[in-house]
C-alpha positions as CSV (number, residue, x, y, z in Angstrom):
1,X,-2.5,81.7,-34.3
2,X,-5.8,80.5,-33.0
3,X,-5.9,77.9,-35.7
4,X,-2.5,76.7,-34.7
5,X,-3.6,76.3,-31.1
6,X,-6.7,74.5,-32.1
7,X,-4.6,72.2,-34.4
8,X,-2.0,71.7,-31.6
9,X,-4.8,70.9,-29.2
10,X,-6.4,68.4,-31.6
11,X,-3.0,66.7,-32.0
12,X,-2.5,66.5,-28.2
13,X,-6.1,65.2,-27.8
14,X,-5.5,62.7,-30.6
15,X,-2.2,61.6,-29.1
16,X,-3.8,61.4,-25.6
17,X,-6.7,59.3,-26.8
18,X,-4.4,57.1,-28.8
19,X,-2.2,56.6,-25.7
20,X,-5.3,55.9,-23.6
21,X,-6.6,53.4,-26.1
22,X,-3.1,51.8,-26.3
23,X,-2.8,51.7,-22.5
24,X,-6.4,50.3,-22.2
25,X,-5.7,47.7,-24.8
26,X,-2.4,46.8,-23.2
27,X,-3.9,46.6,-19.7
28,X,-6.9,44.4,-20.8
29,X,-4.5,42.2,-22.7
30,X,-2.4,42.1,-19.5
31,X,-5.5,41.2,-17.5
32,X,-6.2,38.2,-19.7
33,X,-2.5,37.1,-19.6
34,X,-2.5,37.3,-15.8
35,X,-5.7,35.4,-15.7
36,X,-4.3,32.7,-17.9
37,X,-1.1,32.3,-15.8
38,X,-3.0,32.3,-12.5
39,X,-5.4,29.7,-13.8
40,X,-2.4,27.4,-14.8
41,X,-1.0,27.9,-11.3
42,X,-4.3,27.0,-9.7
43,X,-4.6,23.9,-12.0
44,X,-1.2,22.7,-11.1
45,X,-1.9,23.2,-7.4
46,X,-5.1,21.2,-7.6
47,X,-3.4,18.6,-9.8
48,X,-0.8,18.1,-7.0
49,X,-3.5,17.8,-4.4
50,X,-5.3,15.2,-6.6
51,X,-2.1,13.2,-6.9
52,X,-1.5,13.3,-3.2
53,X,-5.1,12.2,-2.6
54,X,-4.4,9.3,-5.1
55,X,-1.4,8.2,-3.0
56,X,-3.4,8.2,0.2
57,X,-6.3,6.3,-1.5
58,X,-3.8,3.7,-2.8
59,X,-2.4,3.3,0.6
60,X,-5.8,2.8,2.1
61,X,-6.9,0.2,-0.5
62,X,-3.5,-1.6,-0.1
63,X,-4.1,-1.6,3.6
64,X,-7.6,-3.2,3.1
65,X,-6.2,-5.9,0.9
66,X,-3.2,-6.6,3.2
67,X,-5.5,-6.8,6.2
68,X,-7.8,-9.3,4.4
69,X,-4.8,-11.4,3.2
70,X,-3.5,-11.6,6.8
71,X,-6.9,-12.6,8.2
72,X,-7.6,-15.1,5.4
73,X,-4.9,-17.3,7.0
74,X,-7.3,-18.1,9.8
75,X,-9.5,-20.0,7.3
76,X,-6.8,-22.0,5.5
77,X,-7.6,-25.1,7.4
78,X,-10.8,-26.5,9.0
79,X,-14.3,-25.4,8.3
80,X,-14.8,-22.1,6.6
81,X,-18.0,-21.5,8.4
82,X,-16.6,-22.0,11.9
83,X,-18.4,-19.9,14.6
84,X,-15.2,-19.4,16.5
85,X,-13.4,-18.0,13.5
86,X,-16.4,-15.7,12.8
87,X,-16.2,-14.5,16.4
88,X,-12.5,-13.6,15.8
89,X,-13.6,-11.4,12.8
90,X,-16.2,-9.8,15.0
91,X,-13.6,-9.1,17.6
92,X,-11.3,-7.5,15.0
93,X,-14.1,-5.1,13.9
94,X,-15.2,-4.3,17.5
95,X,-11.7,-3.4,18.7
96,X,-11.4,-0.9,15.8
97,X,-8.2,-2.5,14.4
98,X,-9.7,-2.5,10.8
99,X,-11.7,0.1,8.9
100,X,-14.4,-2.3,7.7
101,X,-17.9,-1.8,9.0
102,X,-18.5,-5.5,8.7
103,X,-16.9,-8.6,7.2
104,X,-18.0,-11.8,5.7
105,X,-16.6,-15.2,4.7
106,X,-18.0,-17.4,1.9
107,X,-17.3,-21.1,1.1
108,X,-16.6,-22.3,-2.4
109,X,-20.4,-22.6,-3.1
110,X,-21.0,-18.9,-2.4
111,X,-22.7,-19.4,1.0
112,X,-21.7,-16.4,3.2
113,X,-21.7,-15.7,6.9
114,X,-21.5,-12.0,7.8
115,X,-20.2,-10.7,11.2
116,X,-23.6,-8.9,11.8
117,X,-25.3,-12.4,12.0
118,X,-26.7,-12.3,8.4
119,X,-26.3,-15.3,6.1
120,X,-26.4,-14.7,2.4
121,X,-25.7,-16.3,-1.0
122,X,-23.1,-14.4,-3.0
123,X,-22.1,-17.1,-5.5
124,X,-23.4,-15.0,-8.4
125,X,-21.5,-11.8,-7.4
126,X,-18.7,-10.6,-9.6
127,X,-16.2,-10.2,-6.8
128,X,-16.8,-13.8,-5.6
129,X,-16.4,-15.2,-9.1
130,X,-13.2,-13.2,-9.8
131,X,-11.5,-14.3,-6.5
132,X,-12.5,-17.9,-7.0
133,X,-11.1,-17.8,-10.6
134,X,-7.6,-16.8,-9.6
135,X,-7.7,-13.0,-8.9
136,X,-5.6,-12.0,-5.9
137,X,-8.3,-9.5,-4.8
138,X,-11.5,-7.8,-6.1
139,X,-13.1,-4.4,-5.4
140,X,-16.7,-3.7,-6.3
141,X,-18.3,-0.5,-7.5
142,X,-20.1,1.4,-4.7
143,X,-23.8,0.9,-4.4
144,X,-26.7,1.3,-2.0
145,X,-26.7,-1.1,0.9
146,X,-29.8,-3.1,1.6
147,X,-28.8,-3.4,5.3
148,X,-28.1,0.3,6.1
149,X,-29.2,3.5,4.3
150,X,-25.6,4.2,3.0
151,X,-23.5,3.6,-0.1
152,X,-20.9,0.9,0.3
153,X,-18.3,-1.0,-1.7
154,X,-16.7,-4.4,-1.0
155,X,-13.0,-5.5,-1.0
156,X,-12.4,-9.3,-1.2
157,X,-9.5,-11.8,-1.3
158,X,-9.5,-15.5,-1.9
159,X,-8.9,-18.0,0.9
160,X,-6.4,-20.7,-0.2
161,X,-6.0,-24.2,1.1
162,X,-2.6,-25.8,1.7
163,X,-2.3,-26.5,-2.0
164,X,-3.0,-22.8,-2.8
165,X,-6.4,-23.7,-4.3
166,X,-9.2,-21.2,-3.5
167,X,-11.7,-22.7,-1.0
168,X,-13.7,-19.5,-0.5
169,X,-13.3,-15.8,-0.1
170,X,-13.0,-13.3,2.8
171,X,-14.4,-9.8,2.2
172,X,-14.9,-6.5,4.0
173,X,-17.6,-3.9,3.6
174,X,-16.6,-0.2,3.5
175,X,-19.2,2.6,3.9
176,X,-18.4,5.2,1.3
177,X,-19.0,8.2,3.5
178,X,-16.1,7.0,5.8
179,X,-13.8,6.9,2.8
180,X,-13.5,10.5,1.7
181,X,-9.9,11.3,0.9
182,X,-10.7,15.0,0.1
183,X,-12.5,15.8,3.3
184,X,-12.0,19.4,4.5
185,X,-10.1,20.4,1.3
186,X,-12.7,22.3,-0.6
187,X,-13.1,19.3,-2.9
188,X,-15.9,17.6,-1.0
189,X,-18.9,19.4,-2.5
190,X,-21.9,17.5,-3.9
191,X,-20.8,18.7,-7.4
192,X,-17.3,17.1,-7.0
193,X,-16.7,13.4,-7.1
194,X,-14.1,10.7,-7.5
195,X,-14.0,7.3,-9.1
196,X,-11.4,4.6,-10.0
197,X,-11.0,3.2,-13.5
198,X,-8.7,0.7,-15.2
199,X,-6.6,1.7,-18.3
200,X,-9.4,0.6,-20.6
201,X,-11.8,3.1,-19.0
202,X,-13.8,0.5,-17.2
203,X,-15.1,1.5,-13.7
204,X,-13.6,-0.2,-10.7
205,X,-15.2,2.1,-8.1
206,X,-17.5,5.0,-8.9
207,X,-19.9,7.4,-7.2
208,X,-23.5,6.2,-6.9
209,X,-25.9,8.0,-9.2
210,X,-25.7,9.4,-12.8
211,X,-23.6,12.5,-13.5
212,X,-21.7,14.0,-16.4
213,X,-18.8,11.6,-16.3
214,X,-20.7,8.4,-15.4
215,X,-23.5,8.3,-17.9
216,X,-22.0,5.3,-19.7
217,X,-20.4,2.1,-18.4
218,X,-17.0,3.2,-19.7
219,X,-15.5,6.6,-19.0
220,X,-14.2,7.0,-22.5
221,X,-17.7,6.6,-23.8
222,X,-18.9,9.4,-21.4
223,X,-16.1,11.7,-22.6
224,X,-17.0,11.0,-26.3
225,X,-20.5,12.5,-25.6
226,X,-19.0,15.7,-24.2
227,X,-17.2,18.7,-25.6
228,X,-13.4,18.2,-24.9
229,X,-10.4,20.1,-26.3
230,X,-8.3,17.0,-26.3
231,X,-8.7,14.3,-28.9
232,X,-10.3,11.1,-27.4
233,X,-7.6,8.8,-28.9
234,X,-4.9,11.1,-27.4
235,X,-6.6,10.7,-23.9
236,X,-6.8,6.9,-24.3
237,X,-3.1,6.6,-25.3
238,X,-1.9,8.7,-22.4
239,X,-4.0,6.7,-19.9
240,X,-2.8,3.4,-21.3
241,X,0.7,4.6,-21.0
242,X,0.2,5.2,-17.3
243,X,0.7,9.0,-17.4
244,X,-1.1,11.6,-15.3
245,X,-3.6,13.8,-17.3
246,X,-5.9,16.8,-16.8
247,X,-8.7,17.7,-19.2
248,X,-11.6,20.0,-19.4
249,X,-15.0,18.8,-20.6
250,X,-18.4,20.5,-20.9
251,X,-22.0,20.2,-21.9
252,X,-23.7,23.6,-22.3
253,X,-22.9,25.7,-19.2
254,X,-21.8,22.6,-17.2
255,X,-18.0,22.8,-17.3
256,X,-15.8,20.3,-15.5
257,X,-12.1,19.8,-14.8
258,X,-11.1,16.1,-14.7
259,X,-7.9,14.8,-13.2
260,X,-6.5,11.3,-14.0
261,X,-4.0,10.3,-11.3
262,X,-2.2,6.9,-11.9
263,X,-2.1,4.3,-9.1
264,X,0.6,1.6,-8.9
265,X,-2.1,-0.9,-7.8
266,X,-3.3,-3.0,-10.8
267,X,-2.5,-0.2,-13.2
268,X,-5.6,1.7,-12.1
269,X,-6.4,5.5,-12.2
270,X,-8.1,7.8,-9.7
271,X,-10.4,10.2,-11.6
272,X,-11.3,13.4,-9.7
273,X,-14.0,15.6,-11.2
274,X,-14.6,19.2,-10.2
275,X,-16.7,22.0,-11.5
276,X,-14.5,24.5,-13.3
277,X,-16.2,27.3,-11.5
278,X,-14.9,25.9,-8.2
279,X,-11.3,26.0,-9.6
280,X,-11.7,29.5,-10.8
281,X,-13.7,31.0,-7.9
282,X,-10.7,32.4,-6.0
283,X,-9.1,33.4,-9.3
284,X,-12.1,35.5,-10.3
285,X,-12.2,37.2,-6.9
286,X,-8.5,38.0,-7.1
287,X,-8.6,39.5,-10.6
288,X,-12.0,41.2,-10.6
289,X,-11.1,43.2,-7.5
290,X,-7.6,44.2,-8.5
291,X,-7.5,44.7,-12.2
292,X,-9.3,48.1,-12.1
293,X,-6.9,49.4,-9.5
294,X,-4.0,48.2,-11.8
295,X,-5.5,50.0,-14.9
296,X,-5.9,53.2,-12.9
297,X,-2.3,53.0,-11.8
298,X,-1.0,52.4,-15.3
299,X,-3.1,55.3,-16.7
300,X,-1.7,57.6,-14.1
301,X,1.8,56.3,-14.9
302,X,1.3,57.2,-18.6
303,X,1.5,60.8,-17.5
304,X,4.4,60.4,-15.0
305,X,6.8,57.6,-15.9
306,X,8.1,57.3,-12.4
307,X,4.6,56.7,-11.0
308,X,4.2,53.9,-13.6
309,X,7.4,52.2,-12.6
310,X,6.6,52.4,-8.8
311,X,3.0,51.3,-9.3
312,X,4.1,48.3,-11.4
313,X,6.7,47.3,-8.9
314,X,4.2,47.5,-6.0
315,X,1.7,45.5,-8.0
316,X,4.3,42.8,-8.8
317,X,5.2,42.5,-5.2
318,X,1.6,42.1,-4.3
319,X,1.1,39.4,-7.0
320,X,4.1,37.5,-5.5
321,X,2.6,37.7,-2.0
322,X,-0.7,36.5,-3.3
323,X,1.0,33.6,-5.0
324,X,2.8,32.7,-1.8
325,X,-0.5,32.9,0.1
326,X,-2.0,30.5,-2.5
327,X,1.0,28.1,-2.0
328,X,0.7,28.3,1.8
329,X,-3.1,27.7,1.5
330,X,-2.5,24.6,-0.7
331,X,0.1,23.3,1.7
332,X,-2.3,23.8,4.6
333,X,-5.0,22.0,2.7
334,X,-2.7,19.1,2.1
335,X,-1.8,19.0,5.8
336,X,-5.5,19.0,6.8
337,X,-6.2,16.2,4.3
338,X,-3.3,14.0,5.3
339,X,-4.0,14.5,9.0
340,X,-7.2,12.6,8.6
341,X,-5.2,9.4,8.2
342,X,-2.8,7.5,10.5
343,X,0.1,8.0,8.1
344,X,3.3,10.1,8.3
345,X,4.3,11.7,5.0
346,X,8.0,12.7,4.6
347,X,10.2,14.4,2.0
348,X,14.0,13.9,2.0
349,X,16.3,16.2,0.0
350,X,19.3,14.2,-1.2
351,X,21.8,17.1,-1.5
352,X,21.0,19.0,1.7
353,X,20.2,15.8,3.7
354,X,17.1,17.7,5.0
355,X,14.0,15.7,6.1
356,X,10.6,17.4,6.2
357,X,7.4,16.1,7.7
358,X,4.6,17.1,5.5
359,X,1.7,16.4,7.9
360,X,1.1,16.3,11.6
361,X,0.4,13.1,13.5
362,X,0.6,11.7,17.1
363,X,3.9,10.1,16.2
364,X,5.6,13.4,15.1
365,X,4.1,15.8,17.6
366,X,7.4,16.0,19.5
367,X,9.5,15.9,16.4
368,X,10.7,19.1,14.6
369,X,8.9,19.6,11.3
370,X,12.3,20.0,9.5
371,X,15.4,18.0,10.6
372,X,18.8,19.0,9.1
373,X,21.4,16.3,8.4
374,X,18.6,13.7,9.0
375,X,20.8,10.5,8.8
376,X,22.7,11.8,11.8
377,X,20.0,13.6,13.8
378,X,16.7,11.8,13.2
379,X,17.4,9.1,15.9
380,X,17.7,11.9,18.5
381,X,13.9,12.4,18.3
382,X,12.7,8.7,18.1
383,X,12.4,6.3,21.1
384,X,14.4,3.3,19.9
385,X,14.3,-0.5,20.1
386,X,17.4,-2.6,19.7
387,X,16.8,-2.7,15.9
388,X,15.8,0.9,15.2
389,X,19.3,2.3,14.5
390,X,20.2,-0.4,12.0
391,X,16.8,-0.1,10.3
392,X,17.0,3.7,9.9
393,X,20.5,3.5,8.6
394,X,19.4,0.9,6.0
395,X,16.5,3.2,4.8
396,X,18.8,6.3,4.3
397,X,21.5,4.1,2.6
398,X,18.9,3.0,0.0
399,X,17.3,6.4,-0.5
400,X,18.3,8.0,-3.8
401,X,19.4,4.8,-5.5
402,X,16.9,5.4,-8.3
403,X,14.6,2.5,-7.4
404,X,10.9,3.1,-7.3
405,X,8.4,2.0,-4.6
406,X,10.9,0.5,-2.1
407,X,9.5,-0.9,1.1
408,X,11.2,-1.0,4.5
409,X,10.2,-1.7,8.1
410,X,11.3,0.1,11.3
411,X,10.4,-0.6,14.9
412,X,9.8,2.3,17.3
413,X,8.7,2.6,20.9
414,X,5.3,4.4,21.1
415,X,3.9,5.1,24.6
416,X,6.0,2.4,26.1
417,X,5.0,-0.2,23.5
418,X,7.1,-1.5,20.6
419,X,5.3,-0.8,17.3
420,X,6.2,-1.8,13.8
421,X,6.0,0.7,10.9
422,X,6.1,0.1,7.2
423,X,8.0,2.8,5.1
424,X,7.1,3.0,1.4
425,X,9.6,5.2,-0.4
426,X,9.9,6.4,-4.0
427,X,12.6,8.6,-5.7
428,X,11.8,11.8,-7.5
429,X,14.1,12.9,-10.4
430,X,14.8,16.2,-12.2
431,X,14.8,16.8,-15.9
432,X,18.3,15.3,-16.2
433,X,17.2,12.1,-14.5
434,X,19.1,12.8,-11.2
435,X,17.4,11.9,-8.0
436,X,16.8,15.1,-6.0
437,X,14.2,14.1,-3.5
438,X,12.6,11.1,-1.9
439,X,9.0,10.9,-0.9
440,X,8.1,8.4,1.9
441,X,4.8,7.2,3.5
442,X,5.0,5.6,6.9
443,X,2.2,3.7,8.5
444,X,1.7,1.6,11.6
445,X,1.4,-2.1,10.6
446,X,1.8,-3.7,14.0
447,X,-1.6,-5.4,14.0
448,X,-1.1,-6.6,10.5
449,X,2.3,-8.1,11.4
450,X,0.9,-9.7,14.5
451,X,-2.1,-11.1,12.6
452,X,0.2,-12.5,9.9
453,X,2.5,-14.0,12.5
454,X,-0.4,-15.6,14.3
455,X,-1.8,-17.0,11.0
456,X,1.6,-18.5,10.2
457,X,2.0,-20.4,13.6
458,X,1.0,-23.9,14.6
459,X,-1.2,-23.4,17.7
460,X,-0.3,-26.7,19.3
461,X,3.5,-26.7,19.1
462,X,4.3,-23.0,18.7
463,X,6.3,-23.7,15.5
464,X,5.6,-22.3,12.1
465,X,2.7,-24.1,10.4
466,X,2.8,-25.4,6.8
467,X,2.1,-22.1,5.1
468,X,4.4,-20.0,7.3
469,X,7.2,-22.5,7.0
470,X,7.0,-22.9,3.2
471,X,6.9,-19.2,2.6
472,X,10.0,-18.6,4.7
473,X,12.0,-21.5,3.3
474,X,11.2,-20.4,-0.3
475,X,12.4,-16.9,0.6
476,X,15.7,-18.2,2.0
477,X,16.2,-20.5,-1.0
478,X,16.4,-17.4,-3.2
479,X,19.7,-16.5,-1.4
480,X,22.0,-18.7,-3.5
481,X,25.3,-16.8,-2.9
482,X,26.7,-18.9,-0.1
483,X,30.3,-19.0,1.2
484,X,32.5,-22.0,0.2
485,X,31.8,-25.1,2.2
486,X,28.5,-23.8,3.5
487,X,25.0,-25.2,2.5
488,X,21.4,-25.1,3.6
489,X,20.1,-28.4,5.1
490,X,16.5,-29.3,4.4
491,X,15.4,-32.0,6.9
492,X,12.1,-33.9,6.9
493,X,11.3,-35.6,10.3
494,X,8.7,-38.2,11.0
495,X,7.9,-39.6,14.4
496,X,8.4,-43.3,14.9
497,X,5.6,-45.2,16.7
498,X,3.4,-42.1,17.0
499,X,0.3,-43.9,15.7
500,X,0.9,-46.6,18.4
501,X,1.0,-43.9,21.0
502,X,-2.3,-42.4,19.8
503,X,-4.0,-45.8,19.6
504,X,-2.7,-47.0,23.0
505,X,-2.9,-43.9,25.2
506,X,-5.2,-41.5,23.2
507,X,-4.9,-38.3,21.4
508,X,-4.1,-36.3,24.5
509,X,-0.9,-38.3,24.9
510,X,-0.2,-37.7,21.2
511,X,-0.7,-33.9,21.6
512,X,1.6,-33.9,24.6
513,X,4.3,-35.7,22.6
514,X,3.9,-33.2,19.7
515,X,4.3,-30.3,22.1
516,X,7.4,-31.8,23.7
517,X,8.9,-32.5,20.3
518,X,8.3,-28.9,19.3
519,X,10.0,-27.6,22.4
520,X,13.0,-29.8,21.9
521,X,13.3,-28.8,18.2
522,X,13.2,-25.0,19.1
523,X,15.8,-25.5,21.9
524,X,18.1,-27.6,19.7
525,X,18.3,-25.5,16.6
526,X,19.5,-21.9,16.2
527,X,17.1,-19.0,16.6
528,X,17.3,-18.2,12.8
529,X,16.8,-21.8,11.6
530,X,13.2,-22.4,10.3
531,X,11.3,-25.1,12.2
532,X,7.8,-26.0,11.1
533,X,5.1,-28.6,11.6
534,X,3.8,-29.6,8.2
535,X,0.9,-31.6,9.7
536,X,0.2,-34.6,11.8
537,X,3.6,-36.0,13.1
538,X,5.6,-34.6,10.1
539,X,8.1,-31.8,10.8
540,X,10.5,-29.8,8.5
541,X,13.7,-28.1,9.7
542,X,15.6,-25.7,7.4
543,X,19.2,-25.2,8.7
544,X,20.6,-22.0,7.2
545,X,24.2,-21.4,6.3
546,X,25.6,-24.5,8.0
547,X,29.0,-26.1,7.2
548,X,28.6,-29.5,5.4
549,X,30.6,-31.4,8.0
550,X,28.5,-30.2,10.9
551,X,25.2,-31.5,9.6
552,X,25.6,-35.2,10.6
553,X,26.9,-34.3,14.1
554,X,24.0,-31.9,14.6
555,X,21.3,-34.5,13.6
556,X,22.9,-37.3,15.7
557,X,22.8,-35.1,18.7
558,X,19.1,-34.4,18.0
559,X,18.2,-38.1,17.6
560,X,19.5,-38.7,21.1
561,X,17.3,-36.0,22.6
562,X,14.2,-37.4,20.8
563,X,14.1,-40.8,22.5
564,X,10.9,-40.2,24.6
565,X,8.9,-42.7,26.6
566,X,5.3,-42.4,27.7
567,X,3.6,-44.5,30.3
568,X,-0.1,-45.2,31.0
569,X,-1.7,-48.1,32.9
570,X,1.4,-50.2,33.0
571,X,2.1,-49.7,29.3
572,X,5.0,-47.9,27.7
573,X,5.4,-46.5,24.2
574,X,8.8,-45.1,23.0
575,X,8.9,-42.3,20.5
576,X,11.9,-41.7,18.2
577,X,12.5,-39.8,15.0
578,X,13.5,-40.7,11.4
579,X,15.1,-38.0,9.3
580,X,15.7,-37.5,5.6
581,X,18.0,-34.7,4.4
582,X,18.6,-32.8,1.2
583,X,21.1,-30.0,0.7
584,X,20.6,-26.7,-1.1
585,X,21.6,-25.5,-3.5
586,X,23.3,-28.8,-4.5
587,X,20.0,-30.8,-4.6
588,X,17.7,-27.9,-5.7
589,X,16.6,-24.4,-4.8
590,X,12.9,-24.9,-4.5
591,X,10.9,-26.3,-1.6
592,X,9.2,-29.0,-3.7
593,X,12.5,-30.3,-5.1
594,X,14.2,-30.6,-1.8
595,X,11.1,-32.1,-0.2
596,X,10.9,-34.8,-2.8
597,X,14.6,-35.8,-2.3
598,X,14.6,-35.6,1.4
599,X,11.3,-37.6,1.5
600,X,13.0,-40.5,-0.4
601,X,15.8,-40.6,2.2
602,X,13.2,-40.6,5.0
603,X,11.5,-43.6,3.3
604,X,14.7,-45.5,3.2
605,X,15.4,-44.8,6.9
606,X,11.9,-46.1,7.8
607,X,12.4,-49.2,5.7
608,X,15.8,-50.0,7.4
609,X,14.8,-49.8,11.1
610,X,13.7,-46.2,11.8
611,X,15.4,-44.0,14.5
612,X,18.1,-42.7,12.1
613,X,18.9,-40.3,9.2
614,X,20.1,-40.3,5.7
615,X,21.5,-37.5,3.5
616,X,20.6,-37.4,-0.3
617,X,23.6,-37.7,-2.6
618,X,24.0,-37.9,-6.4
619,X,24.6,-41.7,-6.1
620,X,21.3,-42.1,-4.4
621,X,19.6,-40.2,-7.2
622,X,21.2,-42.4,-9.8
623,X,20.3,-45.6,-7.9
624,X,16.7,-44.6,-7.8
């Protein structure tokens, strides 16, 4: 009997130990599975944050380039090293309308004037050479400044003359410490850093100093020297295909997580590098403090099944709550990050028509964070101009059409002033390729638009200058679908006796005549017709969508208005106008083709008595 009890006890003990070992094995296996899943969630969350940072970075770099392009128009004509123009650049920096700490302008020889008064030679610099050789812009690596004790990088664009030939460059200096897109996100430690590369692994912008990922001049060469689970050729292929990528690299105890986030700009990538311990810090705290509690609960449950089920259920709820807390934390990090910039980031759900504002800004402080039925209700919260309603309707009509990187403009009243905003929108699709959401980035571009408009205007007459006129006419000529009987009229006008006026009464009288001619042209033609002064006493007028039979009547009426007399010291000079006309699309759909044909007609008018007009026809073309 005693032997049976002992045997029975041994069996119970053996079964109990076996159960305990099985439970321990199961729980530790469960521990590592949970650790694996939580790590994937953390990685995806940080990957999203890196992608969002890349979007903000791209918007800032695009803003730098757009600002420089707009300002370069100031230097298209006249001397590049003009003190008045340099003062304008100083004024732009001093009033805070750009994020450059200083700016410089260099002539075609590389001689540069900087807004802080320094003159330097940059003809041997890579960014100067690239812009002068046809690049639309150039961005340097960051390096230590010799002027201030800070790291800087330079953004530059070419300055083109009237023939679109580079005659110098305009560049802006950005201090790197003012360009931290991950500030206040937990990703701004000294061990974490960011750089920009092209698809061949060459650095466009990188952190100063040597670290694990910048030991070589090419990032792929740096990766080849490290331990990495992914094959290098696989990494290169994915980067060259423009796809996002996350890898882990290490050397000894130094383990890093590397994010490759594609930019639309120039097929570049933002590369964000973090210590793996930073990624797993919160994960380790979560698991190390909770797993022993979980094991104890499961061991107790092995005795009482009900306790096991209840404990597991409670633990599962806790895990879900912790996941929700992590998601809320990541969303808060994103809001803090994006609030550092003057952008409004929005997400629009196609099916529910719900609009969410993902960050806070001065523009949205009185707007609900979520707006239901946004196409109908958004305008209730926006102070409108006369154009706002139509602009907003156009944006919503184009959302969800499957097009990527669409660009719109909307005008809004902000603090009693009309401001212009640029909306950059992209569609997001599900696994079946259906558009489910749209992500939009809105930024204030009022100053850029005003600068561009100023750069496109002729200061004497108030008309478009050569650059502004040609750009707008070429844009309109792309619209070839015209109603029957309607054409575009391209008119070249040259003042008769203008040289006599200048020689007899001086250039002040000539300037007065040009101003008066400009005023008459603006009053005579429709608001949407394009009127520009090409230079000297030569003008171009582009009449949009005009019936063929109206053209002659219109020009005859203009010629009567342009009989002007000027008197001085008993002398009188009479100004009139000769006009040559070509029709689009009949005679061409490019500026240079229409200019050539209209100029031939102008020449014939000049040869046959001036003060008249002539319209190009096929017979004229054959005769010539």
